[in-house]
C-alpha positions as CSV (number, residue, x, y, z in Angstrom):
1,X,100.5,46.4,-131.7
2,X,100.0,43.8,-134.5
3,X,97.1,44.4,-136.8
4,X,95.4,41.6,-139.0
5,X,94.3,44.5,-141.3
6,X,97.2,46.3,-143.6
7,X,97.2,50.0,-143.2
8,X,96.1,50.5,-147.1
9,X,92.9,47.9,-146.5
10,X,92.0,50.2,-143.4
11,X,92.6,53.4,-145.7
12,X,90.7,51.7,-149.0
13,X,87.7,50.7,-146.5
14,X,87.0,54.2,-144.7
15,X,87.5,55.5,-148.2
16,X,84.5,53.0,-149.0
17,X,82.5,54.1,-146.1
18,X,83.2,57.7,-147.1
19,X,81.5,56.7,-150.6
20,X,78.6,55.1,-149.3
21,X,77.5,58.1,-147.3
22,X,78.2,60.4,-150.3
23,X,76.3,58.6,-152.5
24,X,73.4,58.1,-150.5
25,X,73.4,61.2,-148.2
26,X,70.4,63.6,-148.0
27,X,69.7,66.6,-146.8
28,X,68.5,67.1,-143.3
29,X,67.5,70.7,-141.7
30,X,68.3,70.7,-137.4
31,X,66.1,73.1,-135.7
32,X,67.5,74.4,-132.2
33,X,65.6,76.1,-129.8
34,X,65.3,79.8,-130.6
35,X,67.4,82.9,-129.4
36,X,64.9,85.1,-126.9
37,X,65.4,88.9,-126.8
38,X,63.7,91.1,-124.8
39,X,63.7,94.5,-125.3
40,X,62.3,97.0,-122.5
41,X,60.4,100.5,-123.6
42,X,61.3,103.1,-121.2
43,X,58.8,105.7,-122.3
44,X,55.8,106.3,-120.5
45,X,52.7,104.8,-122.1
46,X,49.4,106.1,-122.5
47,X,47.0,104.7,-119.5
48,X,49.8,103.2,-117.2
49,X,51.6,104.7,-114.4
50,X,54.3,107.1,-115.4
51,X,57.1,104.3,-114.9
52,X,55.7,101.8,-116.8
53,X,57.8,99.5,-118.8
54,X,56.4,97.5,-121.8
55,X,58.7,94.0,-122.5
56,X,58.8,93.0,-126.0
57,X,60.0,89.5,-126.6
58,X,61.0,88.6,-129.8
59,X,62.3,85.2,-131.0
60,X,65.0,84.3,-133.5
61,X,64.9,81.0,-135.0
62,X,68.2,79.1,-135.3
63,X,68.6,75.8,-137.6
64,X,71.2,74.5,-140.3
65,X,71.7,71.8,-142.9
66,X,73.7,69.2,-142.9
67,X,73.8,65.9,-144.9
68,X,72.9,62.4,-143.2
69,X,72.1,58.9,-144.3
70,X,68.2,58.5,-143.4
71,X,66.9,54.9,-142.7
72,X,63.3,54.4,-142.5
73,X,62.3,51.4,-140.8
74,X,58.5,49.7,-139.3
75,X,57.0,49.7,-136.3
76,X,57.8,45.9,-136.2
77,X,61.6,46.5,-136.8
78,X,61.8,49.1,-134.2
79,X,60.6,46.8,-131.5
80,X,63.7,45.1,-132.3
81,X,65.8,48.2,-131.0
82,X,66.1,48.4,-127.4
83,X,66.7,52.4,-127.5
84,X,63.3,52.6,-128.9
85,X,60.6,52.1,-126.1
86,X,57.2,52.8,-127.9
87,X,54.0,51.0,-128.0
88,X,52.3,52.8,-130.7
89,X,52.9,52.6,-134.5
90,X,54.6,55.9,-135.1
91,X,57.2,56.5,-138.0
92,X,60.9,55.5,-136.3
93,X,64.0,56.9,-138.5
94,X,67.9,56.6,-137.9
95,X,70.2,59.1,-139.4
96,X,73.8,58.6,-139.6
97,X,75.7,61.8,-139.6
98,X,79.6,63.2,-139.5
99,X,81.0,65.4,-137.0
100,X,79.8,68.7,-137.9
101,X,76.3,67.5,-137.4
102,X,76.8,66.0,-134.6
103,X,78.8,68.9,-132.5
104,X,75.4,71.0,-134.0
105,X,72.8,68.7,-132.5
106,X,74.9,68.6,-129.0
107,X,75.4,72.4,-129.0
108,X,72.3,73.2,-127.5
109,X,68.3,71.9,-127.3
110,X,67.4,70.2,-130.5
111,X,63.6,71.1,-131.0
112,X,63.4,69.2,-134.1
113,X,65.1,67.6,-137.1
114,X,63.2,67.7,-140.5
115,X,63.3,66.2,-143.7
116,X,60.9,64.7,-146.3
117,X,58.5,67.1,-145.2
118,X,58.1,65.8,-141.9
119,X,59.4,66.8,-138.2
120,X,61.3,64.5,-135.9
121,X,62.2,64.4,-132.3
122,X,65.6,62.8,-131.0
123,X,64.6,59.7,-129.1
124,X,67.9,58.7,-127.2
125,X,71.7,59.9,-127.3
126,X,73.9,59.5,-129.9
127,X,75.2,55.8,-131.0
128,X,79.4,55.8,-132.5
129,X,79.2,54.4,-135.3
130,X,83.6,53.0,-135.6
131,X,84.4,52.3,-138.9
132,X,88.4,51.3,-138.2
133,X,88.9,54.8,-136.9
134,X,86.5,56.6,-139.1
135,X,83.8,58.1,-137.0
136,X,80.3,58.7,-137.5
137,X,77.2,59.3,-135.1
138,X,73.9,57.7,-135.5
139,X,70.7,59.4,-134.1
140,X,67.1,57.3,-133.7
141,X,64.1,60.0,-134.3
142,X,60.6,59.6,-133.8
143,X,58.2,61.6,-136.4
144,X,56.0,64.5,-134.7
145,X,52.5,64.2,-135.2
């Protein structure tokens, strides 16, 4: 199929998009639901019946850091975005990430995303951003108060 854009121009455009990302990227931390480990003690405990089993629950936190472009916007700007359905003047953010961060976000339950000493929840599912075959993923976030 014929294209109006030369492959060399597409490559230059994709390089410019990658350079933009690398120039303005910032570190974010994605926190997943902790791993729950239950251990049972089979030894009898004083004051309990002989076959008493005491369960100990340990939660192991999971998180990983990635790079993203972060865009804060005002409540008025947020009202123009159909994915954001809110009637309060909360802090809204859009992040743009690469494939590795996207895979981590969708792999399990994402509890929160942190950056700038603030915590955020995902509002909606991902938005695929296609730059002439170069794929990034966008997410809207809402600040946790």
